[in-house]
N, C-alpha and C positions, 0 to 999 in steps of 0.2 A: 891173085890169090885172095885179096881182101874181099873182092866182089863175090867170089865163090863162097866164102864164109857167110857173107850177108845173105846170099840167096839160100844157103843151107839153113840159116837161122829163120828166114821167112817161111821156108817149108816146114820147119819144126813148129813155128807159130801156128800155121794153119792146121797142121796135124793135131796139135794139142787142143786147138779150138774145136775141131770136129769131134774129137774124143770127149771133150768137156760137154758139148751140147748133147751128144748122144747119151752120155751117162746121166746128165741132168734130166733128160726126157724119160729115160727108163728107170729113174730112181723114184718115180712117183709112188710105186707100190712097195718100196723097200723099207726096212726097219731103220731105227734111229742110228744104230752103230754104222750101218752102211752110209747113211747120209752124212754123218760126222767125218768118216773117212773120205768121202767124196768132197766135202768142204775143204779138208786139208789138201787134197789133190788139186782142187781148183785154185787155192791160194798159192800153191807152188807153181802152177801153170801161169798164174798172173805174174809172179816174180820173174819167171823165165821170159814172158812177153816183154816186161819192162826192161830187163837187161838187154834183150836183143834190140829193142827200140832205141835204147841209149847208145848201143854199139852202132846202130844205123845212123843216128844223128851225128855222132862224132867221127864217122868214117870220112875219108877224103873224097870218095866218089858218091856223095849223097845225091839221091834222086828224089825230088819232092813228091812224086807219086808213091814211092815206097814208104816215105814217112807218113803220108796220109793213110796208106794201107795199114801201116803198123798201128796208127791211132785207132783205126776201125777195129782191128783185131783186139786191141786192149779194151776198147769200149764194149765189144761183144762179150769178152771174157768177164768184165765187170758185171754185166747183166746176168751172166750165168752164176757168178758168185753171189749176187744179191738174191736171186731166186732160190739158190740152194740154202743160203743163210736163213731166209724167211721160212723155208720148209723145215729146216732143222729146229728153229725156235718154235714153230707151230707144233711140231711133233713132240718136242720136249714139254711144252705146256699141256699137251693132251695126255701125256703119260704121267706127268707129275700128279701125285695124289693130293687130295685136299682133306683137311680135317672135317669138312662138312659131311663127308661120306661115312664117317665113323660115329657110332653112337656111344654115349658115355655110360650106358646102363651096365 
């Protein structure tokens, strides 16, 4: 029973990672609100990855290959989060108006 839950968790991990990568790739041309929502989704996906990894580490039938695979998924999710974070910050800086553009006349 416990191994079934672990394998189901790993399947969820990979599904979330694939969705995260696809959304991050297709968000290049989207607006700031979409990217902020995507960033929140990526953070939630990272939390799910970490919870499943902790479950895997503390399970009685721990397989070292699965732990390595789980760390790989977490690191790839972190890369997606960092890319999305930089994109959101870059977009916010581009949209933010500056006083240099206004004349005082």
